C-alpha positions as CSV (number, residue, x, y, z in Angstrom):
1,M,-0.2,0.4,-0.3
2,Q,1.3,3.7,-0.3
3,Q,1.2,5.7,2.1
4,D,-1.5,7.1,3.1
5,L,-3.4,5.4,0.3
6,P,-5.2,1.8,0.3
7,Y,-3.1,0.9,-3.0
8,L,-0.6,1.7,-5.4
9,M,-1.2,4.4,-8.0
10,K,0.2,2.1,-10.1
11,T,-2.8,-0.6,-9.6
12,L,-5.2,2.0,-10.1
13,K,-3.1,3.3,-13.9
14,A,-2.8,-0.4,-14.7
15,S,-6.7,-1.4,-14.2
16,R,-8.1,2.0,-15.7
17,E,-6.1,0.8,-18.9
18,A,-7.4,-3.0,-18.8
19,D,-10.0,-4.5,-20.7
20,A,-10.9,-6.5,-17.3
21,I,-9.8,-6.8,-13.5
22,L,-9.4,-10.4,-11.9
23,L,-9.5,-9.8,-7.7
24,A,-8.1,-12.1,-5.4
25,A,-9.5,-12.5,-1.6
26,I,-8.1,-9.7,0.0
27,G,-7.7,-8.9,3.8
28,S,-5.3,-9.9,6.7
29,P,-5.2,-9.7,10.6
30,Q,-2.0,-7.6,10.6
31,Y,-4.1,-4.8,9.1
32,D,-6.3,-4.9,11.9
33,G,-6.6,-1.7,13.8
34,A,-4.4,0.0,11.3
35,A,-5.4,3.6,9.7
36,V,-4.9,1.9,6.3
37,R,-6.5,-1.4,5.4
38,P,-6.5,-3.1,2.5
39,E,-10.8,-3.6,2.1
40,Q,-10.4,0.6,1.5
41,G,-8.4,-0.2,-0.9
42,L,-11.2,-1.9,-2.5
43,M,-13.9,0.4,-1.8
44,A,-11.8,3.3,-3.1
45,L,-11.4,1.7,-6.3
46,R,-15.1,0.9,-6.9
47,K,-15.3,4.3,-6.7
48,E,-12.6,5.7,-8.9
49,L,-13.3,2.9,-11.6
50,N,-17.0,3.9,-10.9
51,L,-17.8,0.1,-10.5
52,Y,-21.5,0.9,-9.8
53,A,-23.4,-2.5,-10.3
54,N,-22.5,-5.8,-8.7
55,I,-23.7,-8.3,-10.2
56,R,-24.1,-12.0,-8.0
57,P,-25.6,-15.0,-9.0
58,V,-26.9,-17.3,-6.4
59,K,-27.7,-21.1,-8.0
60,I,-27.6,-24.5,-6.1
61,F,-25.9,-27.3,-7.6
62,D,-27.7,-30.1,-7.5
63,S,-25.0,-31.7,-5.8
64,L,-24.3,-29.5,-3.0
65,K,-27.9,-29.4,-2.2
66,Y,-26.9,-31.1,1.2
67,L,-24.8,-28.3,2.3
68,S,-27.7,-25.8,2.5
69,P,-29.4,-24.8,5.9
70,L,-33.0,-24.8,4.2
71,K,-34.6,-27.9,3.5
72,P,-34.1,-29.5,0.0
73,E,-38.0,-28.4,-1.3
74,R,-36.9,-24.6,-0.3
75,I,-33.8,-24.5,-2.0
76,S,-35.4,-26.1,-5.2
77,G,-35.4,-24.5,-8.2
78,V,-33.0,-21.6,-7.0
79,D,-31.4,-19.4,-9.6
80,F,-31.7,-15.7,-9.2
81,V,-29.1,-12.4,-9.7
82,V,-28.6,-9.8,-6.8
83,V,-28.4,-6.0,-8.6
84,R,-26.4,-3.9,-5.6
85,E,-25.7,-0.7,-6.0
86,L,-22.2,-0.1,-5.5
87,T,-20.9,3.7,-5.4
88,G,-23.5,5.5,-3.6
89,E,-25.7,6.1,-0.7
90,I,-24.6,5.6,2.4
91,Y,-21.7,3.9,2.5
92,F,-20.1,7.2,0.8
93,G,-22.0,9.6,2.4
94,D,-20.3,11.7,5.1
95,H,-20.1,10.1,8.8
96,I,-19.9,12.0,11.8
97,L,-19.2,10.5,15.0
98,E,-19.6,13.2,18.0
99,E,-19.1,12.7,21.7
100,R,-22.7,12.2,22.5
101,K,-24.1,11.7,18.8
102,A,-23.5,10.4,15.3
103,R,-25.0,10.3,12.1
104,D,-24.4,8.9,8.7
105,I,-25.6,10.5,5.6
106,N,-28.1,8.9,2.7
107,D,-27.8,10.5,-0.6
108,Y,-28.8,9.5,-3.8
109,S,-29.4,11.1,-7.1
110,Y,-31.6,10.2,-9.7
111,E,-29.1,9.8,-11.7
112,E,-27.3,7.1,-9.7
113,V,-30.6,5.1,-9.1
114,E,-31.3,4.9,-12.8
115,W,-28.0,3.7,-13.8
116,I,-28.7,0.2,-11.5
117,I,-32.0,0.1,-12.2
118,R,-31.5,-0.3,-15.8
119,K,-29.0,-2.4,-15.7
120,A,-30.7,-4.6,-13.5
121,F,-33.6,-4.3,-16.2
122,E,-31.3,-5.2,-18.9
123,I,-30.4,-8.5,-17.2
124,A,-33.6,-9.6,-16.3
125,R,-34.6,-9.2,-19.6
126,N,-32.2,-12.2,-20.7
127,R,-33.7,-14.6,-18.0
128,R,-37.3,-15.5,-16.6
129,K,-38.1,-11.3,-17.0
130,I,-39.1,-10.8,-13.6
131,L,-37.1,-7.8,-11.7
132,T,-38.3,-7.5,-8.1
133,S,-36.9,-3.9,-6.6
134,I,-36.2,-3.8,-3.0
135,D,-36.3,-0.9,-1.2
136,K,-38.0,0.7,2.2
137,Q,-40.2,3.4,0.8
138,N,-42.3,3.5,3.8
139,V,-39.8,5.2,6.1
140,L,-36.8,6.3,3.7
141,A,-36.5,9.5,1.1
142,T,-34.3,7.7,-0.6
143,S,-36.5,4.5,-1.4
144,K,-39.2,6.8,-2.5
145,L,-37.0,7.9,-5.0
146,W,-35.7,4.7,-5.4
147,R,-39.0,3.8,-6.4
148,K,-40.1,6.8,-8.3
149,V,-37.0,5.7,-10.8
150,A,-37.5,1.9,-11.1
151,E,-41.3,2.8,-12.4
152,E,-40.4,5.5,-14.8
153,V,-37.2,3.2,-16.1
154,A,-40.3,0.3,-16.5
155,Q,-41.5,2.1,-19.1
156,D,-38.5,1.2,-21.1
157,F,-39.3,-2.7,-20.3
158,S,-42.6,-3.3,-20.8
159,D,-41.2,-7.0,-21.6
160,V,-40.1,-7.4,-17.7
161,T,-42.7,-7.6,-15.0
162,L,-41.4,-5.3,-12.2
163,E,-42.3,-6.0,-8.5
164,H,-41.7,-4.4,-5.3
165,Q,-40.7,-5.5,-2.1
166,L,-40.2,-3.6,1.1
167,V,-36.4,-5.1,2.5
168,D,-37.4,-6.9,5.5
169,S,-40.2,-9.2,4.0
170,A,-37.7,-9.6,1.5
171,A,-35.2,-10.9,3.8
172,M,-37.5,-13.4,4.8
173,L,-38.5,-14.6,1.6
174,M,-34.9,-15.4,0.7
175,I,-35.2,-17.8,3.2
176,T,-38.9,-19.1,3.1
177,N,-39.3,-18.6,-0.9
178,P,-36.1,-18.0,-2.1
179,A,-37.0,-19.7,-5.8
180,K,-39.4,-17.2,-6.3
181,F,-36.9,-14.9,-7.2
182,D,-35.2,-13.9,-10.6
183,V,-33.2,-10.6,-10.6
184,I,-33.5,-8.5,-7.3
185,V,-31.9,-4.7,-7.8
186,T,-31.4,-3.0,-4.3
187,E,-29.8,0.1,-2.8
188,N,-26.0,-0.4,-1.2
189,L,-26.4,-1.1,2.3
190,F,-29.8,-3.4,1.8
191,G,-27.7,-5.3,-1.0
192,D,-24.6,-5.8,1.3
193,I,-26.9,-7.4,3.6
194,L,-29.1,-9.2,1.3
195,S,-26.2,-10.6,-0.6
196,D,-24.7,-11.9,2.0
197,E,-27.5,-13.7,3.4
198,S,-28.1,-15.1,-0.2
199,S,-25.0,-16.6,-0.2
200,V,-25.5,-19.0,2.4
201,L,-28.5,-20.4,0.5
202,S,-26.0,-22.6,-1.2
203,G,-24.2,-23.5,2.5
204,T,-20.7,-22.5,1.2
205,L,-19.0,-19.2,0.1
206,G,-16.8,-21.6,-2.4
207,V,-18.5,-21.6,-5.3
208,M,-20.2,-18.1,-5.2
209,P,-18.4,-16.0,-7.9
210,S,-19.4,-12.0,-8.3
211,A,-18.7,-9.0,-10.7
212,S,-19.0,-5.4,-10.6
213,H,-19.6,-3.2,-13.8
214,S,-18.7,0.2,-14.9
215,E,-20.3,2.1,-17.3
216,N,-17.9,2.5,-20.0
217,G,-14.5,1.2,-18.4
218,P,-13.5,-2.6,-17.0
219,S,-15.2,-4.4,-15.4
220,L,-13.8,-6.8,-11.6
221,Y,-14.5,-10.0,-10.9
222,E,-13.9,-11.4,-7.8
223,P,-14.8,-14.5,-5.7
224,I,-17.0,-13.6,-2.4
225,Y,-15.3,-15.3,0.2
226,G,-12.9,-13.8,2.6
227,S,-9.0,-14.7,2.0
228,A,-8.9,-17.0,5.0
229,P,-5.5,-16.6,6.3
230,D,-6.1,-19.5,8.1
231,I,-5.8,-22.2,5.8
232,A,-3.6,-20.2,3.5
233,G,-0.2,-22.0,2.2
234,Q,-2.2,-25.2,2.9
235,G,-3.4,-26.5,-0.5
236,I,-7.2,-26.8,0.8
237,A,-8.5,-23.9,-0.2
238,N,-11.6,-24.1,-2.8
239,P,-10.9,-22.6,-6.5
240,I,-14.3,-22.8,-7.5
241,S,-15.9,-19.6,-6.5
242,M,-12.8,-17.9,-8.9
243,I,-12.7,-20.3,-11.8
244,L,-16.7,-19.2,-11.6
245,S,-15.7,-15.3,-11.6
246,V,-12.9,-16.2,-14.5
247,A,-16.7,-17.5,-16.8
248,M,-18.2,-14.3,-15.8
249,M,-15.2,-12.2,-16.6
250,L,-15.1,-14.2,-20.2
251,R,-19.1,-14.1,-20.7
252,D,-19.6,-10.2,-19.7
253,S,-15.9,-8.5,-20.8
254,F,-15.2,-10.6,-23.7
255,G,-18.4,-11.9,-25.2
256,R,-17.0,-15.5,-25.0
257,Y,-20.4,-17.5,-24.0
258,E,-19.4,-20.5,-25.2
259,D,-16.0,-20.7,-23.0
260,A,-18.2,-19.5,-20.0
261,E,-20.6,-22.4,-20.3
262,R,-17.8,-24.4,-21.0
263,I,-16.7,-23.6,-17.3
264,K,-19.4,-23.9,-15.7
265,R,-20.2,-27.3,-17.2
266,A,-17.0,-28.6,-15.8
267,V,-17.4,-27.3,-12.4
268,E,-21.2,-28.8,-12.8
269,T,-20.1,-32.4,-13.8
270,S,-16.7,-32.3,-11.6
271,L,-18.8,-31.7,-8.9
272,A,-21.5,-34.3,-9.4
273,A,-18.8,-36.5,-9.9
274,G,-17.8,-36.3,-6.3
275,I,-15.0,-34.3,-6.5
276,L,-14.6,-32.1,-3.7
277,T,-12.9,-29.9,-1.1
278,R,-12.9,-30.1,2.3
279,D,-15.2,-27.2,3.0
280,I,-18.0,-29.0,0.8
281,G,-17.5,-32.4,2.3
282,G,-14.3,-33.9,0.5
283,Q,-10.9,-34.8,0.4
284,A,-9.6,-33.0,-2.8
285,S,-6.9,-30.6,-2.5
286,T,-7.0,-27.1,-4.5
287,K,-4.9,-28.5,-7.4
288,E,-6.8,-31.6,-7.5
289,M,-10.3,-29.5,-7.8
290,T,-8.9,-27.2,-10.4
291,E,-7.2,-30.0,-12.8
292,A,-10.8,-31.9,-12.5
293,I,-12.3,-29.1,-14.1
294,I,-9.7,-28.6,-16.5
295,A,-10.0,-32.2,-17.6
296,R,-13.7,-32.3,-18.0
297,L,-13.4,-28.5,-20.2
């Protein structure tokens, strides 16, 4: 890290000039309590590169259903996408901490909301054509704007059904009836919580990819799990989340749809063959899991 910055300037320059960015997990206990942490670097890169849309697919592999904390009938057919606004709202507003009072400024512009809503409609148009917009419009002014923008953008997507859901009931439905969802779009804070909740459905973070898109610049792809320093260097980490992130990169940034599908099929057939890393009930090493997937390409 550069002095007082959570990333090197050459990293930012290289990222801006890239066609796509593949990011490994970041974070380490050695930075606990540090004034500048690696996680701040990721947030800064998101803002600098205008990575406004986080895309997280949620799909339950048939061979891994037993890992889910939910009953099999609850997770049958689960296949949805969470679209989270990533560079606005409360995380990027002013944060004021006083001796006996604190406040965080929650702020959205029409344009910020429109960008993410439109992106979600485009994704839904290529799936089951159902978009669920999640807000708290019965309380929050930002959510009232959010819902207003969603209704207006919907006029350009007459082939997609728009549904509205309050965030508290959406959190409940994600557990009681997750197969209901096709594409979810929501604000930064709600999306942070709901996307993490959705990752629990599969019973493991080791198979969940994600992408963050900008309007005109490079997209960033990363696994959703943490850096897991407790198993570093042991060769037992699950590589599937990273491999599926690469598949998303090939599809979304390079238009290599067939190659992306080949990778996804290779992952599915490897899991179905019982080749599993320790976090999902097997004994395969990182290398063995990777080699099994490559062999099935």
